[in-house]
CHARMM internal coordinates of N, CA and C (Angstrom, degrees):
IC EDIT
DIST 1 N 1 CA 1.4477
DIST 1 CA 1 C 1.5262
ANGL 1 N 1 CA 1 C 108.13
DIST 1 C 2 N 1.3207
ANGL 1 CA 1 C 2 N 116.92
DIHE 1 N 1 CA 1 C 2 N 113.85
DIST 2 N 2 CA 1.4490
ANGL 1 C 2 N 2 CA 122.22
DIHE 1 CA 1 C 2 N 2 CA -179.19
DIST 2 CA 2 C 1.5226
ANGL 2 N 2 CA 2 C 109.16
DIHE 1 C 2 N 2 CA 2 C -107.67
DIST 2 C 3 N 1.3089
ANGL 2 CA 2 C 3 N 115.55
DIHE 2 N 2 CA 2 C 3 N 142.97
DIST 3 N 3 CA 1.4560
ANGL 2 C 3 N 3 CA 120.77
DIHE 2 CA 2 C 3 N 3 CA -178.96
DIST 3 CA 3 C 1.5203
ANGL 3 N 3 CA 3 C 109.30
DIHE 2 C 3 N 3 CA 3 C -87.61
DIST 3 C 4 N 1.3012
ANGL 3 CA 3 C 4 N 116.84
DIHE 3 N 3 CA 3 C 4 N 121.20
DIST 4 N 4 CA 1.4687
ANGL 3 C 4 N 4 CA 121.38
DIHE 3 CA 3 C 4 N 4 CA 177.58
DIST 4 CA 4 C 1.5217
ANGL 4 N 4 CA 4 C 108.69
DIHE 3 C 4 N 4 CA 4 C -87.32
DIST 4 C 5 N 1.3316
ANGL 4 CA 4 C 5 N 115.95
DIHE 4 N 4 CA 4 C 5 N 133.27
DIST 5 N 5 CA 1.4495
ANGL 4 C 5 N 5 CA 120.24
DIHE 4 CA 4 C 5 N 5 CA 174.67
DIST 5 CA 5 C 1.5205
ANGL 5 N 5 CA 5 C 114.91
DIHE 4 C 5 N 5 CA 5 C 78.29
DIST 5 C 6 N 1.3213
ANGL 5 CA 5 C 6 N 118.31
DIHE 5 N 5 CA 5 C 6 N -3.24
DIST 6 N 6 CA 1.4639
ANGL 5 C 6 N 6 CA 121.59
DIHE 5 CA 5 C 6 N 6 CA 179.91
DIST 6 CA 6 C 1.5210
ANGL 6 N 6 CA 6 C 108.52
DIHE 5 C 6 N 6 CA 6 C -110.55
DIST 6 C 7 N 1.3030
ANGL 6 CA 6 C 7 N 116.48
DIHE 6 N 6 CA 6 C 7 N 102.03
DIST 7 N 7 CA 1.4539
ANGL 6 C 7 N 7 CA 120.17
DIHE 6 CA 6 C 7 N 7 CA 178.54
DIST 7 CA 7 C 1.5192
ANGL 7 N 7 CA 7 C 108.36
DIHE 6 C 7 N 7 CA 7 C -89.45
DIST 7 C 8 N 1.3119
ANGL 7 CA 7 C 8 N 115.26
DIHE 7 N 7 CA 7 C 8 N 126.87
DIST 8 N 8 CA 1.4603
ANGL 7 C 8 N 8 CA 120.18
DIHE 7 CA 7 C 8 N 8 CA 179.13
DIST 8 CA 8 C 1.5118
ANGL 8 N 8 CA 8 C 109.07
DIHE 7 C 8 N 8 CA 8 C -113.99
DIST 8 C 9 N 1.3053
ANGL 8 CA 8 C 9 N 115.92
DIHE 8 N 8 CA 8 C 9 N 151.97
DIST 9 N 9 CA 1.4613
ANGL 8 C 9 N 9 CA 121.68
DIHE 8 CA 8 C 9 N 9 CA 177.68
DIST 9 CA 9 C 1.5192
ANGL 9 N 9 CA 9 C 107.85
DIHE 8 C 9 N 9 CA 9 C -109.69
DIST 9 C 10 N 1.3158
ANGL 9 CA 9 C 10 N 115.82
DIHE 9 N 9 CA 9 C 10 N 127.71
DIST 10 N 10 CA 1.4532
ANGL 9 C 10 N 10 CA 121.45
DIHE 9 CA 9 C 10 N 10 CA 175.21
DIST 10 CA 10 C 1.5213
ANGL 10 N 10 CA 10 C 107.65
DIHE 9 C 10 N 10 CA 10 C -106.61
DIST 10 C 11 N 1.3238
ANGL 10 CA 10 C 11 N 116.08
DIHE 10 N 10 CA 10 C 11 N 135.00
DIST 11 N 11 CA 1.4645
ANGL 10 C 11 N 11 CA 119.69
DIHE 10 CA 10 C 11 N 11 CA 177.55
DIST 11 CA 11 C 1.5271
ANGL 11 N 11 CA 11 C 108.42
DIHE 10 C 11 N 11 CA 11 C -72.37
DIST 11 C 12 N 1.3138
ANGL 11 CA 11 C 12 N 115.71
DIHE 11 N 11 CA 11 C 12 N 167.20
DIST 12 N 12 CA 1.4536
ANGL 11 C 12 N 12 CA 120.15
DIHE 11 CA 11 C 12 N 12 CA 176.42
DIST 12 CA 12 C 1.5191
ANGL 12 N 12 CA 12 C 111.52
DIHE 11 C 12 N 12 CA 12 C -58.95
DIST 12 C 13 N 1.3301
ANGL 12 CA 12 C 13 N 116.21
DIHE 12 N 12 CA 12 C 13 N -39.28
DIST 13 N 13 CA 1.4622
ANGL 12 C 13 N 13 CA 120.82
DIHE 12 CA 12 C 13 N 13 CA 178.56
DIST 13 CA 13 C 1.5225
ANGL 13 N 13 CA 13 C 111.27
DIHE 12 C 13 N 13 CA 13 C -63.99
DIST 13 C 14 N 1.3396
ANGL 13 CA 13 C 14 N 116.20
DIHE 13 N 13 CA 13 C 14 N -39.66
DIST 14 N 14 CA 1.4624
ANGL 13 C 14 N 14 CA 120.55
DIHE 13 CA 13 C 14 N 14 CA 177.73
DIST 14 CA 14 C 1.5266
ANGL 14 N 14 CA 14 C 110.82
DIHE 13 C 14 N 14 CA 14 C -62.68
DIST 14 C 15 N 1.3242
ANGL 14 CA 14 C 15 N 116.35
DIHE 14 N 14 CA 14 C 15 N -43.67
DIST 15 N 15 CA 1.4570
ANGL 14 C 15 N 15 CA 120.76
DIHE 14 CA 14 C 15 N 15 CA -178.81
DIST 15 CA 15 C 1.5251
ANGL 15 N 15 CA 15 C 110.91
DIHE 14 C 15 N 15 CA 15 C -62.80
DIST 15 C 16 N 1.3286
ANGL 15 CA 15 C 16 N 116.76
DIHE 15 N 15 CA 15 C 16 N -43.88
DIST 16 N 16 CA 1.4624
ANGL 15 C 16 N 16 CA 120.32
DIHE 15 CA 15 C 16 N 16 CA 178.90
DIST 16 CA 16 C 1.5296
ANGL 16 N 16 CA 16 C 110.36
DIHE 15 C 16 N 16 CA 16 C -64.00
DIST 16 C 17 N 1.3228
ANGL 16 CA 16 C 17 N 116.76
DIHE 16 N 16 CA 16 C 17 N -42.54
DIST 17 N 17 CA 1.4702
ANGL 16 C 17 N 17 CA 120.85
DIHE 16 CA 16 C 17 N 17 CA 179.08
DIST 17 CA 17 C 1.5254
ANGL 17 N 17 CA 17 C 110.93
DIHE 16 C 17 N 17 CA 17 C -60.45
DIST 17 C 18 N 1.3318
ANGL 17 CA 17 C 18 N 116.06
DIHE 17 N 17 CA 17 C 18 N -42.23
DIST 18 N 18 CA 1.4697
ANGL 17 C 18 N 18 CA 121.24
DIHE 17 CA 17 C 18 N 18 CA -179.85
DIST 18 CA 18 C 1.5263
ANGL 18 N 18 CA 18 C 110.08
DIHE 17 C 18 N 18 CA 18 C -67.27
DIST 18 C 19 N 1.3264
ANGL 18 CA 18 C 19 N 117.56
DIHE 18 N 18 CA 18 C 19 N -44.93
DIST 19 N 19 CA 1.4625
ANGL 18 C 19 N 19 CA 120.93
DIHE 18 CA 18 C 19 N 19 CA 177.82
DIST 19 CA 19 C 1.5280
ANGL 19 N 19 CA 19 C 111.39
DIHE 18 C 19 N 19 CA 19 C -62.97
DIST 19 C 20 N 1.3206
ANGL 19 CA 19 C 20 N 116.46
DIHE 19 N 19 CA 19 C 20 N -41.02
DIST 20 N 20 CA 1.4669
ANGL 19 C 20 N 20 CA 121.29
DIHE 19 CA 19 C 20 N 20 CA 179.55
DIST 20 CA 20 C 1.5197
ANGL 20 N 20 CA 20 C 111.02
DIHE 19 C 20 N 20 CA 20 C -59.84
DIST 20 C 21 N 1.3054
ANGL 20 CA 20 C 21 N 116.08
DIHE 20 N 20 CA 20 C 21 N -37.50
DIST 21 N 21 CA 1.4757
ANGL 20 C 21 N 21 CA 120.41
DIHE 20 CA 20 C 21 N 21 CA -179.61
DIST 21 CA 21 C 1.5247
ANGL 21 N 21 CA 21 C 110.23
DIHE 20 C 21 N 21 CA 21 C -57.10
DIST 21 C 22 N 1.3154
ANGL 21 CA 21 C 22 N 116.99
DIHE 21 N 21 CA 21 C 22 N -37.66
DIST 22 N 22 CA 1.4611
ANGL 21 C 22 N 22 CA 120.60
DIHE 21 CA 21 C 22 N 22 CA 178.99
DIST 22 CA 22 C 1.5334
ANGL 22 N 22 CA 22 C 111.53
DIHE 21 C 22 N 22 CA 22 C -83.79
DIST 22 C 23 N 1.3322
ANGL 22 CA 22 C 23 N 117.22
DIHE 22 N 22 CA 22 C 23 N -49.17
DIST 23 N 23 CA 1.4549
ANGL 22 C 23 N 23 CA 121.56
DIHE 22 CA 22 C 23 N 23 CA -171.34
DIST 23 CA 23 C 1.5291
ANGL 23 N 23 CA 23 C 113.68
DIHE 22 C 23 N 23 CA 23 C -73.57
DIST 23 C 24 N 1.3311
ANGL 23 CA 23 C 24 N 117.46
DIHE 23 N 23 CA 23 C 24 N -38.88
DIST 24 N 24 CA 1.4616
ANGL 23 C 24 N 24 CA 120.96
DIHE 23 CA 23 C 24 N 24 CA -176.51
DIST 24 CA 24 C 1.5293
ANGL 24 N 24 CA 24 C 111.18
DIHE 23 C 24 N 24 CA 24 C -98.99
DIST 24 C 25 N 1.3287
ANGL 24 CA 24 C 25 N 115.72
DIHE 24 N 24 CA 24 C 25 N -48.40
DIST 25 N 25 CA 1.4664
ANGL 24 C 25 N 25 CA 119.74
DIHE 24 CA 24 C 25 N 25 CA -177.60
DIST 25 CA 25 C 1.5264
ANGL 25 N 25 CA 25 C 112.35
DIHE 24 C 25 N 25 CA 25 C -79.12
DIST 25 C 26 N 1.3377
ANGL 25 CA 25 C 26 N 116.43
DIHE 25 N 25 CA 25 C 26 N -9.32
DIST 26 N 26 CA 1.4657
ANGL 25 C 26 N 26 CA 124.41
DIHE 25 CA 25 C 26 N 26 CA 177.32
DIST 26 CA 26 C 1.5306
ANGL 26 N 26 CA 26 C 113.93
DIHE 25 C 26 N 26 CA 26 C 58.85
DIST 26 C 27 N 1.3309
ANGL 26 CA 26 C 27 N 115.34
DIHE 26 N 26 CA 26 C 27 N 35.21
DIST 27 N 27 CA 1.4610
ANGL 26 C 27 N 27 CA 120.49
DIHE 26 CA 26 C 27 N 27 CA 172.58
DIST 27 CA 27 C 1.5220
ANGL 27 N 27 CA 27 C 106.63
DIHE 26 C 27 N 27 CA 27 C -79.18
DIST 27 C 28 N 1.3195
ANGL 27 CA 27 C 28 N 118.82
DIHE 27 N 27 CA 27 C 28 N 133.76
DIST 28 N 28 CA 1.4746
ANGL 27 C 28 N 28 CA 120.11
DIHE 27 CA 27 C 28 N 28 CA -179.59
DIST 28 CA 28 C 1.5283
ANGL 28 N 28 CA 28 C 111.45
DIHE 27 C 28 N 28 CA 28 C -54.24
DIST 28 C 29 N 1.3385
ANGL 28 CA 28 C 29 N 114.85
DIHE 28 N 28 CA 28 C 29 N 138.68
DIST 29 N 29 CA 1.4572
ANGL 28 C 29 N 29 CA 121.00
DIHE 28 CA 28 C 29 N 29 CA -177.67
DIST 29 CA 29 C 1.5246
ANGL 29 N 29 CA 29 C 111.06
DIHE 28 C 29 N 29 CA 29 C -55.75
DIST 29 C 30 N 1.3162
ANGL 29 CA 29 C 30 N 117.70
DIHE 29 N 29 CA 29 C 30 N -38.61
DIST 30 N 30 CA 1.4588
ANGL 29 C 30 N 30 CA 120.27
DIHE 29 CA 29 C 30 N 30 CA -179.63
DIST 30 CA 30 C 1.5289
ANGL 30 N 30 CA 30 C 111.27
DIHE 29 C 30 N 30 CA 30 C -62.76
DIST 30 C 31 N 1.3279
ANGL 30 CA 30 C 31 N 117.21
DIHE 30 N 30 CA 30 C 31 N -37.00
DIST 31 N 31 CA 1.4706
ANGL 30 C 31 N 31 CA 120.77
DIHE 30 CA 30 C 31 N 31 CA 177.36
DIST 31 CA 31 C 1.5193
ANGL 31 N 31 CA 31 C 111.43
DIHE 30 C 31 N 31 CA 31 C -68.10
DIST 31 C 32 N 1.3329
ANGL 31 CA 31 C 32 N 116.46
DIHE 31 N 31 CA 31 C 32 N -42.68
DIST 32 N 32 CA 1.4695
ANGL 31 C 32 N 32 CA 121.08
DIHE 31 CA 31 C 32 N 32 CA 179.35
DIST 32 CA 32 C 1.5249
ANGL 32 N 32 CA 32 C 109.80
DIHE 31 C 32 N 32 CA 32 C -61.33
DIST 32 C 33 N 1.3392
ANGL 32 CA 32 C 33 N 116.32
DIHE 32 N 32 CA 32 C 33 N -45.78
DIST 33 N 33 CA 1.4651
ANGL 32 C 33 N 33 CA 120.27
DIHE 32 CA 32 C 33 N 33 CA -179.95
DIST 33 CA 33 C 1.5225
ANGL 33 N 33 CA 33 C 111.25
DIHE 32 C 33 N 33 CA 33 C -62.49
DIST 33 C 34 N 1.3063
ANGL 33 CA 33 C 34 N 116.67
DIHE 33 N 33 CA 33 C 34 N -41.36
DIST 34 N 34 CA 1.4678
ANGL 33 C 34 N 34 CA 120.16
DIHE 33 CA 33 C 34 N 34 CA 179.88
DIST 34 CA 34 C 1.5246
ANGL 34 N 34 CA 34 C 110.83
DIHE 33 C 34 N 34 CA 34 C -65.38
DIST 34 C 35 N 1.3347
ANGL 34 CA 34 C 35 N 116.95
DIHE 34 N 34 CA 34 C 35 N -41.48
DIST 35 N 35 CA 1.4712
ANGL 34 C 35 N 35 CA 120.97
DIHE 34 CA 34 C 35 N 35 CA 179.94
DIST 35 CA 35 C 1.5239
ANGL 35 N 35 CA 35 C 112.33
DIHE 34 C 35 N 35 CA 35 C -59.59
DIST 35 C 36 N 1.3292
ANGL 35 CA 35 C 36 N 115.90
DIHE 35 N 35 CA 35 C 36 N -35.43
DIST 36 N 36 CA 1.4703
ANGL 35 C 36 N 36 CA 120.47
DIHE 35 CA 35 C 36 N 36 CA -173.85
DIST 36 CA 36 C 1.5206
ANGL 36 N 36 CA 36 C 113.30
DIHE 35 C 36 N 36 CA 36 C -107.40
DIST 36 C 37 N 1.3258
ANGL 36 CA 36 C 37 N 117.53
DIHE 36 N 36 CA 36 C 37 N 3.81
DIST 37 N 37 CA 1.4536
ANGL 36 C 37 N 37 CA 120.82
DIHE 36 CA 36 C 37 N 37 CA 179.15
DIST 37 CA 37 C 1.5198
ANGL 37 N 37 CA 37 C 112.79
DIHE 36 C 37 N 37 CA 37 C 66.79
DIST 37 C 38 N 1.3310
ANGL 37 CA 37 C 38 N 116.48
DIHE 37 N 37 CA 37 C 38 N 34.38
DIST 38 N 38 CA 1.4610
ANGL 37 C 38 N 38 CA 121.69
DIHE 37 CA 37 C 38 N 38 CA -178.43
DIST 38 CA 38 C 1.5168
ANGL 38 N 38 CA 38 C 111.20
DIHE 37 C 38 N 38 CA 38 C -99.13
DIST 38 C 39 N 1.3006
ANGL 38 CA 38 C 39 N 115.27
DIHE 38 N 38 CA 38 C 39 N 146.32
DIST 39 N 39 CA 1.4532
ANGL 38 C 39 N 39 CA 120.29
DIHE 38 CA 38 C 39 N 39 CA 171.05
DIST 39 CA 39 C 1.5275
ANGL 39 N 39 CA 39 C 106.25
DIHE 38 C 39 N 39 CA 39 C -82.55
DIST 39 C 40 N 1.3259
ANGL 39 CA 39 C 40 N 118.41
DIHE 39 N 39 CA 39 C 40 N 138.36
DIST 40 N 40 CA 1.4665
ANGL 39 C 40 N 40 CA 120.42
DIHE 39 CA 39 C 40 N 40 CA -179.26
DIST 40 CA 40 C 1.5286
ANGL 40 N 40 CA 40 C 113.77
DIHE 39 C 40 N 40 CA 40 C -53.76
DIST 40 C 41 N 1.3162
ANGL 40 CA 40 C 41 N 117.65
DIHE 40 N 40 CA 40 C 41 N -33.19
DIST 41 N 41 CA 1.4647
ANGL 40 C 41 N 41 CA 120.47
DIHE 40 CA 40 C 41 N 41 CA 178.24
DIST 41 CA 41 C 1.5224
ANGL 41 N 41 CA 41 C 111.07
DIHE 40 C 41 N 41 CA 41 C -60.09
DIST 41 C 42 N 1.3299
ANGL 41 CA 41 C 42 N 117.31
DIHE 41 N 41 CA 41 C 42 N -40.08
DIST 42 N 42 CA 1.4629
ANGL 41 C 42 N 42 CA 121.35
DIHE 41 CA 41 C 42 N 42 CA 178.71
DIST 42 CA 42 C 1.5262
ANGL 42 N 42 CA 42 C 110.22
DIHE 41 C 42 N 42 CA 42 C -66.80
DIST 42 C 43 N 1.3241
ANGL 42 CA 42 C 43 N 116.44
DIHE 42 N 42 CA 42 C 43 N -41.56
DIST 43 N 43 CA 1.4638
ANGL 42 C 43 N 43 CA 120.59
DIHE 42 CA 42 C 43 N 43 CA 178.21
DIST 43 CA 43 C 1.5235
ANGL 43 N 43 CA 43 C 110.07
DIHE 42 C 43 N 43 CA 43 C -58.35
DIST 43 C 44 N 1.3403
ANGL 43 CA 43 C 44 N 117.56
DIHE 43 N 43 CA 43 C 44 N -47.19
DIST 44 N 44 CA 1.4628
ANGL 43 C 44 N 44 CA 121.48
DIHE 43 CA 43 C 44 N 44 CA -179.23
DIST 44 CA 44 C 1.5278
ANGL 44 N 44 CA 44 C 111.66
DIHE 43 C 44 N 44 CA 44 C -65.73
DIST 44 C 45 N 1.3150
ANGL 44 CA 44 C 45 N 117.06
DIHE 44 N 44 CA 44 C 45 N -33.34
DIST 45 N 45 CA 1.4705
ANGL 44 C 45 N 45 CA 120.82
DIHE 44 CA 44 C 45 N 45 CA 176.88
DIST 45 CA 45 C 1.5321
ANGL 45 N 45 CA 45 C 109.93
DIHE 44 C 45 N 45 CA 45 C -64.69
DIST 45 C 46 N 1.3343
ANGL 45 CA 45 C 46 N 116.58
DIHE 45 N 45 CA 45 C 46 N -46.07
DIST 46 N 46 CA 1.4629
ANGL 45 C 46 N 46 CA 120.54
DIHE 45 CA 45 C 46 N 46 CA 177.56
DIST 46 CA 46 C 1.5169
ANGL 46 N 46 CA 46 C 110.83
DIHE 45 C 46 N 46 CA 46 C -60.94
DIST 46 C 47 N 1.3301
ANGL 46 CA 46 C 47 N 116.74
DIHE 46 N 46 CA 46 C 47 N -42.95
DIST 47 N 47 CA 1.4507
ANGL 46 C 47 N 47 CA 120.92
DIHE 46 CA 46 C 47 N 47 CA -178.85
DIST 47 CA 47 C 1.5312
ANGL 47 N 47 CA 47 C 110.90
DIHE 46 C 47 N 47 CA 47 C -62.67
DIST 47 C 48 N 1.3156
ANGL 47 CA 47 C 48 N 116.48
DIHE 47 N 47 CA 47 C 48 N -42.07
DIST 48 N 48 CA 1.4641
ANGL 47 C 48 N 48 CA 121.63
DIHE 47 CA 47 C 48 N 48 CA 178.48
DIST 48 CA 48 C 1.5213
ANGL 48 N 48 CA 48 C 110.19
DIHE 47 C 48 N 48 CA 48 C -61.99
DIST 48 C 49 N 1.3305
ANGL 48 CA 48 C 49 N 117.14
DIHE 48 N 48 CA 48 C 49 N -46.70
DIST 49 N 49 CA 1.4692
ANGL 48 C 49 N 49 CA 121.27
DIHE 48 CA 48 C 49 N 49 CA 178.84
DIST 49 CA 49 C 1.5219
ANGL 49 N 49 CA 49 C 111.22
DIHE 48 C 49 N 49 CA 49 C -62.25
DIST 49 C 50 N 1.3252
ANGL 49 CA 49 C 50 N 116.09
DIHE 49 N 49 CA 49 C 50 N -40.15
DIST 50 N 50 CA 1.4580
ANGL 49 C 50 N 50 CA 121.92
DIHE 49 CA 49 C 50 N 50 CA -179.69
DIST 50 CA 50 C 1.5260
ANGL 50 N 50 CA 50 C 110.63
DIHE 49 C 50 N 50 CA 50 C -59.46
DIST 50 C 51 N 1.3157
ANGL 50 CA 50 C 51 N 117.23
DIHE 50 N 50 CA 50 C 51 N -47.44
DIST 51 N 51 CA 1.4592
ANGL 50 C 51 N 51 CA 120.30
DIHE 50 CA 50 C 51 N 51 CA -178.74
DIST 51 CA 51 C 1.5236
ANGL 51 N 51 CA 51 C 112.57
DIHE 50 C 51 N 51 CA 51 C -74.29
DIST 51 C 52 N 1.3160
ANGL 51 CA 51 C 52 N 117.78
DIHE 51 N 51 CA 51 C 52 N -33.88
DIST 52 N 52 CA 1.4627
ANGL 51 C 52 N 52 CA 120.23
DIHE 51 CA 51 C 52 N 52 CA 178.35
DIST 52 CA 52 C 1.5206
ANGL 52 N 52 CA 52 C 112.33
DIHE 51 C 52 N 52 CA 52 C -69.67
DIST 52 C 53 N 1.3269
ANGL 52 CA 52 C 53 N 117.83
DIHE 52 N 52 CA 52 C 53 N -29.90
DIST 53 N 53 CA 1.4632
ANGL 52 C 53 N 53 CA 122.22
DIHE 52 CA 52 C 53 N 53 CA -176.67
DIST 53 CA 53 C 1.5226
ANGL 53 N 53 CA 53 C 113.35
DIHE 52 C 53 N 53 CA 53 C -108.62
DIST 53 C 54 N 1.3084
ANGL 53 CA 53 C 54 N 116.98
DIHE 53 N 53 CA 53 C 54 N 11.07
DIST 54 N 54 CA 1.4664
ANGL 53 C 54 N 54 CA 120.86
DIHE 53 CA 53 C 54 N 54 CA -176.83
DIST 54 CA 54 C 1.5181
ANGL 54 N 54 CA 54 C 113.82
DIHE 53 C 54 N 54 CA 54 C -59.97
DIST 54 C 55 N 1.3119
ANGL 54 CA 54 C 55 N 118.05
DIHE 54 N 54 CA 54 C 55 N -33.01
DIST 55 N 55 CA 1.4636
ANGL 54 C 55 N 55 CA 121.05
DIHE 54 CA 54 C 55 N 55 CA -179.01
DIST 55 CA 55 C 1.5236
ANGL 55 N 55 CA 55 C 111.69
DIHE 54 C 55 N 55 CA 55 C -63.47
DIST 55 C 56 N 1.3089
ANGL 55 CA 55 C 56 N 117.71
DIHE 55 N 55 CA 55 C 56 N -26.00
DIST 56 N 56 CA 1.4717
ANGL 55 C 56 N 56 CA 121.20
DIHE 55 CA 55 C 56 N 56 CA -179.90
DIST 56 CA 56 C 1.5300
ANGL 56 N 56 CA 56 C 111.26
DIHE 55 C 56 N 56 CA 56 C -62.45
DIST 56 C 57 N 1.3083
ANGL 56 CA 56 C 57 N 117.58
DIHE 56 N 56 CA 56 C 57 N -28.00
DIST 57 N 57 CA 1.4640
ANGL 56 C 57 N 57 CA 120.79
DIHE 56 CA 56 C 57 N 57 CA 179.51
DIST 57 CA 57 C 1.5235
ANGL 57 N 57 CA 57 C 110.85
DIHE 56 C 57 N 57 CA 57 C -64.30
DIST 57 C 58 N 1.3313
ANGL 57 CA 57 C 58 N 117.14
DIHE 57 N 57 CA 57 C 58 N -27.70
DIST 58 N 58 CA 1.4503
ANGL 57 C 58 N 58 CA 121.50
DIHE 57 CA 57 C 58 N 58 CA -178.25
DIST 58 CA 58 C 1.5274
ANGL 58 N 58 CA 58 C 112.84
DIHE 57 C 58 N 58 CA 58 C -99.60
DIST 58 C 59 N 1.3147
ANGL 58 CA 58 C 59 N 118.05
DIHE 58 N 58 CA 58 C 59 N -12.34
DIST 59 N 59 CA 1.4559
ANGL 58 C 59 N 59 CA 122.13
DIHE 58 CA 58 C 59 N 59 CA -176.97
DIST 59 CA 59 C 1.5297
ANGL 59 N 59 CA 59 C 111.48
DIHE 58 C 59 N 59 CA 59 C -64.08
DIST 59 C 60 N 1.3164
ANGL 59 CA 59 C 60 N 118.13
DIHE 59 N 59 CA 59 C 60 N -42.62
DIST 60 N 60 CA 1.4636
ANGL 59 C 60 N 60 CA 121.81
DIHE 59 CA 59 C 60 N 60 CA -178.94
DIST 60 CA 60 C 1.5189
ANGL 60 N 60 CA 60 C 109.59
DIHE 59 C 60 N 60 CA 60 C -64.92
DIST 60 C 61 N 1.3173
ANGL 60 CA 60 C 61 N 116.98
DIHE 60 N 60 CA 60 C 61 N -43.15
DIST 61 N 61 CA 1.4721
ANGL 60 C 61 N 61 CA 121.49
DIHE 60 CA 60 C 61 N 61 CA 179.63
DIST 61 CA 61 C 1.5222
ANGL 61 N 61 CA 61 C 109.55
DIHE 60 C 61 N 61 CA 61 C -61.26
DIST 61 C 62 N 1.3096
ANGL 61 CA 61 C 62 N 116.59
DIHE 61 N 61 CA 61 C 62 N -44.71
DIST 62 N 62 CA 1.4501
ANGL 61 C 62 N 62 CA 121.81
DIHE 61 CA 61 C 62 N 62 CA -177.34
DIST 62 CA 62 C 1.5312
ANGL 62 N 62 CA 62 C 110.65
DIHE 61 C 62 N 62 CA 62 C -65.30
DIST 62 C 63 N 1.3197
ANGL 62 CA 62 C 63 N 117.46
DIHE 62 N 62 CA 62 C 63 N -42.47
DIST 63 N 63 CA 1.4591
ANGL 62 C 63 N 63 CA 121.46
DIHE 62 CA 62 C 63 N 63 CA 179.83
DIST 63 CA 63 C 1.5282
ANGL 63 N 63 CA 63 C 110.10
DIHE 62 C 63 N 63 CA 63 C -65.50
DIST 63 C 64 N 1.3162
ANGL 63 CA 63 C 64 N 117.49
DIHE 63 N 63 CA 63 C 64 N -40.00
DIST 64 N 64 CA 1.4549
ANGL 63 C 64 N 64 CA 121.55
DIHE 63 CA 63 C 64 N 64 CA 179.96
DIST 64 CA 64 C 1.5201
ANGL 64 N 64 CA 64 C 111.36
DIHE 63 C 64 N 64 CA 64 C -68.60
DIST 64 C 65 N 1.3325
ANGL 64 CA 64 C 65 N 117.33
DIHE 64 N 64 CA 64 C 65 N -36.66
DIST 65 N 65 CA 1.4566
ANGL 64 C 65 N 65 CA 119.97
DIHE 64 CA 64 C 65 N 65 CA -177.66
DIST 65 CA 65 C 1.5214
ANGL 65 N 65 CA 65 C 112.44
DIHE 64 C 65 N 65 CA 65 C -72.82
DIST 65 C 66 N 1.3246
ANGL 65 CA 65 C 66 N 118.44
DIHE 65 N 65 CA 65 C 66 N -25.37
DIST 66 N 66 CA 1.4634
ANGL 65 C 66 N 66 CA 120.19
DIHE 65 CA 65 C 66 N 66 CA 178.45
DIST 66 CA 66 C 1.5101
ANGL 66 N 66 CA 66 C 111.37
DIHE 65 C 66 N 66 CA 66 C -77.92
DIST 66 C 67 N 1.3448
ANGL 66 CA 66 C 67 N 117.30
DIHE 66 N 66 CA 66 C 67 N -22.37
DIST 67 N 67 CA 1.4616
ANGL 66 C 67 N 67 CA 121.53
DIHE 66 CA 66 C 67 N 67 CA 179.53
DIST 67 CA 67 C 1.5215
ANGL 67 N 67 CA 67 C 110.14
DIHE 66 C 67 N 67 CA 67 C -74.65
DIST 67 C 68 N 1.3190
ANGL 67 CA 67 C 68 N 117.53
DIHE 67 N 67 CA 67 C 68 N -35.76
DIST 68 N 68 CA 1.4786
ANGL 67 C 68 N 68 CA 121.90
DIHE 67 CA 67 C 68 N 68 CA -175.76
DIST 68 CA 68 C 1.4851
ANGL 68 N 68 CA 68 C 114.10
DIHE 67 C 68 N 68 CA 68 C -71.79
END
COOR INIT
IC SEED 1 N 1 CA 1 C
IC BUILD
């Protein structure tokens, strides 16, 4: 069930939590999308961005550890 005309904003934390539900908890993507009213295309877009930018999560740690 998708909401027509209602644009919602998900925070970065929300997006990671939603992706984790599928990737780690192994809940079928279709179930995750239905639970959150997401179109599968949006889910796949978030997943693509997550994997393309995953190295950024470690960049801050690495920069901080070289300073010490």
